[in-house]
N, C-alpha and C positions, 0 to 999 in steps of 0.2 A: 246341457243344463242351462236354463234361463235364469237370469238374475235381474232383480229390480232394485234400484237404490231408493233409500228412504226419502230422499229429497227429490226424486224424479229426475228424468233426463233434462239437462240444461241445454241452452242453445250452443251449437257447435260440438256437443258430445253425441255419442251414438244414441239414437232415439230422440234427439233434439231436433230443432228446426232445420239445422244444416246437414243432418245425416240421420242414420238409424232407421227408424220405422218408415220414414217417408221415402227412403231409397230402396233398401232391400227387404224391409219388413222384419228385420231382426229385432227381437225384444230382449231386454236384460232384466231378468227376474231372480231374486234370491229365494231359494227354496224354503229356507227357514224363517222368512220374514213374516211377521204378523201384519194384519191390517193396520196401516199407518194412520196416525192422528192428523187431521187436517191442519195445515198452518193457518195462522190467524190472517185473514184477508181483510184489509181495510184501507185507511188513508195512507198507511206507511208502506204499502206494497210497492216494490220497485216497478218502474214502467216496463211493459212488455218489449221484447227484443224487436229490432227493426225487421220488417218482413223482407225476406230475400226475393229478388226478382227472378221470375221464371217465365219463359215464353208461353208455357201452358196457362199462365195466369191471364194472358191476353185472349186465349180461346174462350174464356168465360164470357167475354164481351164481343164475340164475333158478330153477332147480329147488330149490335150497336155500331161497330166499325163499318159494317156494310151499309147501314142506314145513313150514317153521317157522310160516307163517301158518295152514295147515290144522290142524296139531297144536295150536297155541295156541288157535285158535278152538274146536276140539273140546273142549278142556279148560275153556274159560271160559264158553261160551254155555249149556251145560246148567245149570250152577248159577244163572246169571242167571234163566233161566225157571223154575227150581225154587224158588228162595228169595226172589224178588221178591214182596212182599206186595201184592195188589191190593185196592183199596178202591172201594166204590160210593158215589155221592153222592146225597143227598136234600136238597131245599130247600123252604122255606115262605116266604111273604111276609107282611109287615105293612104296611098302608097308613095313612099319616098325612095326613089331609086338613086343609089350613090353614083356620083360622077367622078369621084376620085377615091382611091383606096389607100392613100398614104397621108402622112402628116405634113402639114404645110405651115409656113410662117405667117404670122399676122404682124407685119412690120409696123403698122400704125401704132402698135403698143409695145413693140420690141418683145413680144411673147408669142407663145404657140397658139394657133387657132384651135378651137374644139375639133375633136374627131367627128366622124359621121354620126356615131351614136349620140354624142352631145348635141349635134345639130337636130337630131330627131327629138330628143328630150326638150329642146328649146321650142320646137313646133308644138309639142304637147301642151306646154305652158301657154303658148300663143293662142291655141284653140280656146282655152279657158279664160282668156283675157277679157277685160271689160269691153274693149273695142268690138270684138266679135260678138259677144253675148248681147250687148245693147243693140247691135244691128239686127239680131234675131228678134228681140222684143219689139222693135219698131215696125216689124212686118205686120201688115194688115191681117193676114190669115192667122197669125198667132194671137193677135188681140181679139179676134172673134171666136177663138176656140174655147171649148169647155174648160180646158186646163187653166187658161188665163182668166176666164170670167167666173169660175166656180172653184176657188181655192179651198182646200180641205181645212176644216176648223180644227183647233187644238183640242186636246182631251178635256180640258177644263172649260172649253167654250170661249176662249179668248180670241182676239183678232188674229187673222192669218198673217203669215209672213208676206213680204213684198214679192213681186214676180221675179225680180232678179235673184233674190235669196233662194226661192224655190227652184229656179233654173240652175243655179250653181249646185244645189244639193242633189237634184235629180239627174244631173249630167255626169257621165263617166267617160273620161278620156285616158287611154292607156296605150302604151307601145306593146305590141304583141312580141313576146320573147322569140328570139332567133328568126325574126322575119322583118320585112320592110314595111309592115302595115301598122297604122295607128287606128285604133277602134274608137269611134265616137258613138256612145250609147246614151239613150234617154229613157226614163221610166215615167209613165203617165197612166192615170186611171183608164184612159181610152186608147186603144191601139192606134186609132187614126191620128190622135194628137201626138203620140210618141213618134210615129213615122214622120209627121210633118216637121216637128222641131228638130229631130236628128238630121233630116235632109237640109233644113235651113242653116243649121250650125255648120255643116260641112261646106255649103255653098258660100256662106259669109266668110269662112276662113280662106277658101280658095281665092275669092275675089280680093281679100285683103292682101294676100301674099303676092298676087299678080300686080297690084297697084304699087306696092312698096318695093318690089324687086328692081324696077327700072331706075327709080330715084337712087337707091342704094348703090347699084352698079355704076352709074355715072359718077357719083361722088367718089367711089372707091378708085375708079380708073384715074380720075384727075389727081387724087392724092398719091397714088402709086407712081405716076409720071413725075411728079415733083420729087418724090423720094429717090427715084432712079437718077435724076440729074444731080441731086445733092450728093449722093453716094459716089457717083462717077468722078465728080470734081474732087472730093476728099481723097479718093484712091489715087488720082493723078498727083496730088500734092504730096502724099506720103511716099510715093515712088521716087519723086524728085529729091525729097529730103534724104532718102536712103542713098541715092547715088552721090550726092554731095558729101555725105558722111564718110562713105568708103573711099572716095577719091583722095581724102586727106592722108590715108595710110597707104595708098598705092596698091591696094588689093581689095577685091570684093569679098574675099574670105578671110576674116580676121582670125579665125581659128588656125588656119594654115600659117599665117604670119606669126602667131604666138608660138607655134611649134618650132618654126625656124629660129626664133629668138632663143628658145630654150636650148636647142642643139648648139648654137654658138656659145651660149653661156657655159655649157658642159665642156666644150673644147678648151675654153679659156681656163676653166678650173683645173683641167688635166695638166695644162702647161704650167700653171702656178704650182701645182704639186711637184712636178719634176724639178722646178727651180728651187723649191724648198728643200728637197732632198740634196741637190747639188750644193746649196749653201751650207747645209749641215756637214757634208763631207769636206768642203773647203775649210770650214771652221775647225774641224778636227785636224786637218793637215797643218793649218797655221799654228795651232796650239802645240803640236808635236815639234814643228820646226823651231818655235820659240824655246822649247825645252832643250833642244840640241844646242842652240846658240848659247843658252844659259850655262850648260855644262862645259862648253868649250871655254867660255870666258872665265870660268873658275878653275880650269885646268883639270877637270875630272876626266878620268879614263874609263873605258868600258870595262866592266867586271869580266874577269877571265876564269874565275873559279866558282865552283858550286853549280848545282843543277839549275837553280833559279836564275842565276846570272847568265849561264850559258843559253838558257831558253829565252830570256828577255832581250838580249842584245840583238838577235836577228829580227824580233818583232818590231823593233824601233825603226827598221828599214823597210817595212812593208809598204809604206806610203810612196816609196820611190819606184815600186813595181806597178806599171800601168794596168796589167791584167788583174792584179789584186784590187786596185782602185775601182776598176769596172765592176768586179764581183761584189765588192763592198757596197757600192752604190745600189746595185740591184737588190742586195739583201735588205738594205735600209728601206728601199721603196716598198718591198713586199711587207716588211714589218710595219711600216707606217700605214699601208692600206688595211692590214688586219686590225690594227688598233683603232683606226677611224671607223671601221665597220662595227666593231664591238661597242664603240661609244655612241654611235648615232642610230643604231637599229635595234630592234627587239628580237633579232634572230637568236635562237638558242645555239649552244655549242655544237649540237648535232645537225644543225641545218646544212644542207648540201653546199650552199655558197660559203658558209663559214669553214667547212671542212676543206673546200677547194683553196681558200686563202691560206689556211694553215699549211696545207701541203706545198703551196708555192713558196711560202716563207721557209719551210724546212729544206726544200731543194736548194734555194739560194744560199742558205746557211751551210749546207753540205758542200756546195761548190767552193765557197769561201774557205772553209776549213781544209779542203783538198789542196787549194792553191797555197795556203800557208804551210802545209806539210811539205809541198814541193820546195818552197823557198827555204824552209828550215833544213831540208835534207842537202842543200848545196845549190850550186847553180847561181841563179840570179840573186838570191839573198846574200850569198857570200861575196859576189861581185859588188853588190850595193854596199855591203859593209866595208869592203876594202876601199871603195871609192870614197866613202865618208871619212875613213881613217886617213886616207891620203889627201883629204881636203880638195878632191877634184870637183866636188859639187859644193857651191857656196850656199850655206843655209840662209844667209841674209837676203841673197837675191831670190832664193826660193820663197821666203816669207813675203817679200815685197810683191812677187808675182801673185802669190795666193791672196793677199789683201786686195789687189786690183780685181782679181777674178770675183772675190766676194762682194766688193762694192758694185761691180757691174751686174752680178746676179740679183742683188737686192733692188737695184734700180729697175731691172726687168720685172721683178715681183710687184713693185709698186705700180708700174704701168698696167700690168695685168689686173691687179685688184681694182684699179680705177675703171678699166673697161668692163669688168664683171659687175660693178655697182651700176654703171650706166645701162648695162644690158638688163639688169633686174628691174630698173625703173621703166625701161621701154616695155618689158614683159607685163608689168602691172598696168601700164596705160593701155596696152593692147587688150588685156583681159577686161578692163572696165568698158572699153569701147565695144568689145564683143557682146557684153551683157546689154548695153544700150541698143546695139544693132538687133539683138534677139527680140527686145520689146517692140522695136519698130516693125520687125517682120510679123510678130503676133498681131499688132494693130492692123497691118495691111491684110492679114488673113481674115480677121473679123470683118473688116469693111468689105472685102471681096465676097465673103459668104453672104452678107446682107444684100450686097448688090445683085448676086445671083438669085437670092430668094425673091427680091423684088421683081426681077425679070420673069422668074417662074410664076409668081403670083399674078402678074399681068397676063401671062399666057393663059392661066387657068380662068381668070375673070372673063377673058374674051371667049373662052370655050363654054364656060358654065352659064354666062349671061344672066339669067334670072334666078336660078335656084341654088347657087352656091355649091356646097358639097353634095346636094341631092336634087333630083328632078321630081316634082310633086305631081301626082296624078290621082284621079278619083275612080277606082275600079268598082264596078258593080253598082246595084241599086240598094236602097235601104231595105233591110229585112226586119219583120215584126214577128214577135213570138205569138203563137196561137193560144198559149196558156199563160195565166198570171205568173209573174216572176216572184220567186221566194214566197210561195204560199205556205205560211207557217201555222195555219189554223189548226191542222191536225196535231202538230207538235205542241202548240199551246194548250190544246184540249187534253192531251196526254199529261202534260205538266200539271194542269189543274187537277186531273184525277189523282195523280201521284201526290200532289200537295194535300188534297182533302184526305187521302188515305193516310198520309203521315200524320196529319192533325188528329184523325180518328184514333190512330195507334197511340199518340201521345195522351189523348183524353182517357183511353182505356188504361194506359199505364198509370196515370194519376189516380184514376178511380180504383184500380186494383191495389195500388200501394196505400191508398187511404180508406179502403173498404174495411169497415169495423168488424165484418163477419170473418169467421175462420173457415178456410176452404181446404186446409191440408193439416197433416199431423204436425208439421213444423209450426204452423200458426197456433195450434192448440197447446203444444208443449211450451212454446215460447210465451204463451199468455199466462197459463195457470201454474207452470213449474211444478207439476205433480206427476206421479207415474202414469204411463200411457200403456193400456193393455192391447190395443190394436184398433183396426178400422174395418169397416164393412162397406163394400161397394154398393152403389145405388142400382136399382133395377127399374124397369119401365113401370109407369103408373098403372094401377089396376092389376098388377101381377101378384099372385098369391105367393108370399115368401116361403110358406111351408112346402109349396109344390115346386119351387125353384131348385133345380139340381145343378146349377152352374158351378164349375170347379172353383171359380174365384170366390163365390159366396161361401161355399163349404170350407175352403181352406182358411178364409178369414175367420170364420166362427171357430174352427178348430184351434187356430192360433190364440184367439182370445180365451177359449176354454182352457188351453194348456197354461196360459199365464195365470188364470184364476186358480187352477188346481195347485200350481206351485205356491201361490199365496196362502192357500187354505190347507196345505199339507200339515199333518200332525194330529188332527182329531176329526170327529164326525159331527154332522149336524150344523153346518154353517148356514146362517141366514144372510142372504144377499139382497140388498135393496137396490132396484134399478130405477133411476129417476133421470130428469133432465132439467135444464134451466127454464124452458118454456115448452109450449105445446108444439106438436108436429115434428118432433125430433126423430121419431122412429124407435123410441125406447120399447114400445110394446112388441114390435116385430123382433127386435133384438132379444127381448126376454124369452119369447117363444123359441127362437132359433137356438139360444144358449141352453135352455132347458132340454130341448130335444137332443142337442149334441151331448149333453151330460148323460141323458138317458141312454143314448146309444152306447156309451161306455159301460153301461151296467150300473150306473149310480141310481140310487133311489132319490128321485127329484119330485118336489112339490112346487107347482106354479100357482101363486096366489095373486088375484086381481084386487089390489088395495085402492085403486082409483075409483072410489064410490061415486064420484061426481059424473064421470063419463063412461067408465066401464069399457074401455076400448078392447081389452083382452077378452072380456066376456062376450062382447059383440062379435069379435073376430072368430071366436071358437063356436059361436052359435049356441051358448048355454045361458041365455038371458033369463029364462023362467025357471031355472033350477035353484036348489038350495045352495046358499053360499056364505060369504063372509058376513053379510048383514044379519042373516039368521043366526049365525054363531054368536055375534056380539049382542043381539037382542035377547037370546034365550039363555037363561042361567042353567048351568049344569050340562049344556050340550057338549058332546065330544068333538074336539077340534079335529081329530083324525077321521071321524066318521063323515064329516062334511065333505071331505075330498072324494073326488071321483075320477076314474081313469079316462083320459081323452085319447082316442085313436089317432087324431091328426097330429098331436104333439108327441104322443108316446109316453107321457108322464101323467101323474095325478094333478088335477087342477081344482082350485077352489074359485068359483066365480064371485061376482059381487053379491049375488043373491037377488031375492024378489023385492021389488019396490024399494030400492035404495034411495035415500034422501040425503040432503045436505047435513041434516042433524046426525045421521049415522056416522059421519066422519069424526064427530067428537068422541064417539065410543071407542075409537082406537087409542085414545089417550088413557083409558082406564086399565085396570089390572087384568081385565078379561083378555085383552089382546096379548099381553105379556105372557099370561098363562098358556095361551094357545101356541105361542112361539116355543115355549119349553116342550110342549107335547110334540110339536112338529120336529124339533131337533132330535127328539128321542127316536123317532121312527125313520126319518129321512136323512140322507147324506147332505142334500142341498135343498134349501127352501128359498125360492126366488120370488121376491115381492115386486110386482109391477106397480109402482107408485105414481101418484100425480106429480106434475112438474113442481119445481121448488118455488119459483117466483110467484105464480098466480095464487096459490093456496098454501096453507101451512101443513098439509097432510104429510108430505115427504119429510119435513123437518121433525115432526113428531115421531115418525117411524124410524128415522135415521139414528136416533139415540138409542133405540132398542135392538137394532140389528148388529150382526157381527161386522158388517162392512157394507160400503155403498159403492155402486158403480154409476158414474154420471155419464149419460149418453149426450153427445153434442152433434147437432146436425151441421154437416158441411155446407158452407156458403149461406147459412141461414142464421145460426146462433151467433150473436154478437159477442165481442170480447168482454164488454162491460157486463153483459148478462151472465156469462160464465163466471166472471170474478164475483159478481153479486151473489150468484147461487152458491158458490163455494163459501163465501162469507156467511151466508145464512146457515149452511150445513155445519160450518165450524162453530157458530154460535150455539147450535143445537147439540154439540158434543158428538157429532158423527165421526166414524172411522172410515177410511177410504181404501178401497181396493185399487182404484184407478179410473181413468176415463176411456171412453170408446168414441171414436169418430165415425159417424154413420153417413152414408150417401156420398162417398168419395168417388172420383172419376176412375172407372175401371182401366182406363188407358194410362194412368199415372205410373210413375216409376215404382210404386209400391208393389204393383202386380206384374210389372214387366219382367219377362224372362222365365216365368213359371209355366210349366206345361205338365201339370199334375192332374189334368182333368180325368183321364181314364182311371188313374190310381184312386182318385177321390171317389169316383163313382163306384168302383169295385169295393172300397172299404165301407162306404155307406150302405151298399146293398148287402154286404156280408153282415154288417152290424144289425141291420133290420131283420 
């Protein structure tokens, strides 16, 4: 079921400019809708939607694009080929063979000389130097050459550049990658001049290098000899200073001397430690002896009762046992060593050395306890106790002896501490001297390296003589190209064609976007905003539309017919006025095709030619001299039905304009006679199709539009202007016309509206069966 909206398809909706009929040909019609009243068109009409761009729009201007491209290329390409200056290229080579493959010292600047590649790059710059190029320009052959005497003018006709500037611009000097060659190339309009100048540039460079190398070599040798003498004297002085410095300490190796001093210091520290342990034991013995003397002087007796007294009395006599004293001293030494290690190192408790020290301390403590047990069990301890009780050992003498031993031990400790301090001072002095000696050795090494480098450089200069890191030769002759270099005339020509083609496309685009005519259904619906019934493809000029059986034409008429039937459903005797904004729109052809299509459906159709001024329908059907509409309007009482006659070509009844129609006869359609005729036609026929004159040139269509049931306005694609369509609708609106819709005639058969349809055979079979 087709549906049509009262306000018509809008842009962006189905059937509008961006979709709908222009894409798939789908129409939206409402079956129950009556012919719509035209909207009021005038100064308050909103502007038409912007025309969307389509590549097919440019095809309308393909001949203009081709003409602009051809004319532009014809005006541009000849000057390109005439004024483009061609140049021939000649090249010569210079070979630099390396004489050394390693890095050497440039002692005159205390830095590294360039490598071979840097030497080559330096010679590239030397070839382009002013000294070499001015020598070439001073040559008589160059000054008489065409290149020198006839410099090329600038594009704007200004003065040419100087010969030196042109020589610099046209000369190319480059090092060939991964080779020993330097290419010297020159471009000139004449192959002979290019060969001459390339050859002279190479010769001037070779001569310059030969003259300069002798002077440079002599100066360099003299300088290196002076450097060698100066470095040798400095090396001798540094060596003597080192000998004097080491003789002060009696050894050439201060590191070994420092190691000896450290070992002696460690020995002294070990002796001091032993004396500290002995002093501690002596102090303990002295305190215990003083206690015994004190007890005797007070008349105290040894405790004889109690476990504590029985155990304490023998312990007071351990000091008199020499074995116990030795074991006690060993225990204290082990204990002191462990405490010192814990205080002065970051070793953990589980460190192997810490575990070893604890084990030694525990063994010494076990031996001491074992000896104490022996003494407490009898034997020496009991004897010692008895000796004290019998006063056979004098405590005062023992105390005096212990104090003497203590003073002697402490004196030894003081002497050892003094020796350790002196040893530390000597170690610090030797370390400082060793650092100074290392600086002297580094200075001697640097001077020795420079001295050897100078000797090597002198040997290299003597072997290289003139060419330094490389030996310069001139291999081969100058070569000249047989064809111009970088001939870009063809490329410029293609670029010109492409530029003109792009300009033509741009002009076509602007013209298409600004074209006031309507070439597609989207343009039409976007302009008038009213229902769109369909479109009809164009066919070749001179072709009889009634004889054309192309599927596209038949299908387009059937679609328009279907849309019209949906609008006219509900009653019989519809009068349809077919008109257009101006002449040449194809409305007469459309009227005939529509009438024939309705007739094939079995409808009773009457086709009336109401264009009394031109009578296009009458002339097309060949019924010019037969009775028609003019005779009906002139004769009172004539039957409107009897004037009609069947036409074989169309297959429906036709009323022509009549005999001798004049301009005055058009006024008769405004009287009541024509209205009466319409009533008679409605009673007999299902459809009465009136082929009317255009709206804008004459008033005939406006007069008839108010009397018919509905109007179809035919618009010619790419011919009818937008303002013409709007003006025609405004005129019909003012006349009170009702609208069935618009039809676009003469569209491109290759457009998207027809693409994808292959119903030709079916259409032909249906039309044949209907006939």
